[in-house]
C-alpha positions in Angstrom: -9.2 -12.6 -83.5 -5.7 -13.2 -84.5 -5.4 -15.7 -81.5 -8.4 -17.6 -82.8 -6.9 -18.0 -86.3 -3.6 -19.1 -84.9 -5.3 -21.6 -82.6 -7.3 -23.0 -85.6 -4.2 -23.5 -87.6 -2.1 -25.0 -84.7 -4.8 -27.1 -83.1 -6.8 -28.0 -86.1 -10.6 -27.9 -86.7 -11.3 -31.3 -85.1 -9.9 -30.5 -81.6 -10.6 -26.8 -81.5 -14.2 -27.1 -80.0 -12.9 -29.4 -77.2 -9.9 -27.1 -76.4 -12.3 -24.1 -76.5 -14.7 -25.8 -74.0 -11.8 -26.7 -71.7 -10.4 -23.2 -71.9 -13.9 -21.8 -71.1 -14.1 -24.1 -68.0 -10.6 -23.1 -66.9 -11.4 -19.4 -67.5 -14.6 -19.8 -65.4 -12.7 -21.5 -62.6 -10.2 -18.7 -62.6 -12.9 -16.1 -62.4 -14.6 -17.9 -59.5 -11.2 -18.2 -57.7 -10.5 -14.5 -58.3 -13.9 -13.5 -57.0 -13.4 -15.7 -53.9 -10.1 -14.1 -53.3 -11.6 -10.6 -53.7 -14.4 -11.6 -51.2 -11.9 -12.9 -48.7 -9.9 -9.7 -49.0 -13.0 -7.6 -48.5 -14.0 -9.7 -45.5 -10.6 -9.2 -43.9 -10.7 -5.5 -44.6 -14.2 -5.3 -43.1 -13.0 -7.4 -40.1 -10.0 -5.1 -39.7 -12.2 -2.0 -39.9 -14.5 -3.6 -37.3 -11.6 -4.4 -35.1 -10.3 -0.8 -35.4 -13.8 0.5 -34.7 -14.2 -1.9 -31.7 -10.8 -0.7 -30.3 -11.8 2.9 -30.8 -15.1 2.4 -29.1 -13.4 0.5 -26.3 -10.9 3.3 -25.8 -13.7 5.9 -25.7 -15.6 3.8 -23.2 -12.5 3.4 -21.0 -11.8 7.1 -21.2 -15.4 7.9 -20.3 -15.3 5.5 -17.4 -12.1 7.0 -16.1 -13.6 10.5 -16.4 -16.8 9.4 -14.6 -14.7 7.7 -11.8 -12.7 10.9 -11.4 -15.8 13.0 -11.2 -17.4 10.6 -8.7 -14.3 10.8 -6.6 -14.3 14.6 -6.8 -18.0 14.8 -5.8 -17.3 12.4 -2.9 -14.5 14.6 -1.7 -16.8 17.7 -2.0 -19.5 15.9 0.0 -17.0 14.9 2.7 -15.8 18.5 2.9 -19.3 19.8 3.1 -20.2 17.2 5.8 -17.2 18.2 7.8 -18.0 21.9 7.4 -21.6 21.2 8.4 -20.5 19.3 11.5 -18.1 22.0 12.4 -20.7 24.7 12.1 -23.4 22.8 13.8 -21.3 22.3 17.0 -20.7 25.7 18.6 -17.7 24.3 20.5 -16.0 23.3 17.3 -17.1 26.4 15.5 -15.4 28.7 18.0 -12.3 26.6 18.2 -13.0 25.2 21.6 -12.8 21.6 20.5 -10.1 19.1 21.4 -9.1 18.4 25.0 -11.1 21.3 26.5 -14.2 20.3 24.4 -13.9 16.7 25.7 -13.4 18.0 29.3 -16.4 20.4 29.0 -18.5 17.5 27.7 -17.3 15.4 30.6 -18.0 18.2 33.0 -21.5 18.6 31.7 -22.1 14.9 32.3 -20.6 15.1 35.8 -22.8 18.2 36.6 -25.9 16.4 35.3 -25.2 13.3 37.4 -24.4 15.4 40.6 -27.6 17.4 40.1 -29.6 14.2 39.8 -27.9 12.8 42.9 -28.7 16.0 44.8 -32.3 15.8 43.7 -32.5 12.3 45.0 -31.0 13.2 48.3 -33.4 16.1 48.7 -36.3 13.8 48.0 -35.1 11.3 50.7 -34.2 14.1 53.1 -30.6 13.0 53.2 -28.6 15.8 51.8 -28.3 19.5 52.0 -28.2 21.9 54.9 -30.1 20.3 57.8 -30.4 23.6 59.7 -32.1 25.3 56.8 -34.5 22.4 56.4 -35.4 22.5 60.1 -35.9 26.2 60.0 -38.2 26.0 57.0 -40.2 23.2 58.7 -40.7 24.9 62.1 -40.3 28.5 61.1 -37.7 28.9 63.9 -33.9 28.6 63.9 -32.7 25.1 64.7 -30.6 26.1 67.7 -33.5 27.7 69.7 
């Protein structure tokens, strides 16, 4: 109230309404400017909080992805070990430690024996192989030399 009396005395009654109107407009502009600055600050704070939240979520997602990748790799290794153990146990030669060069040789020997038995079977069917004396004996019922 003291300010209003001093303004009335200094400015005078004629110009006081015009000065009061101008002061009101300036005060309104100042309030709008302050409210805009407050809104900008609040937006920046919100944006900063959102950035921090985004970074936190991104770090959590990356951490979870790394953990999942690690677990998937561990599971893959366990599956591989289980598969190797299964293969080892399902093959008796490997199970009893007979694998390696002797296992390969025995597999090769089995293949050779199978092919030679097939060859012998074919020779018998054609009458080309085997003991001829034994065959003549069985056909005539007598020894071949007599």
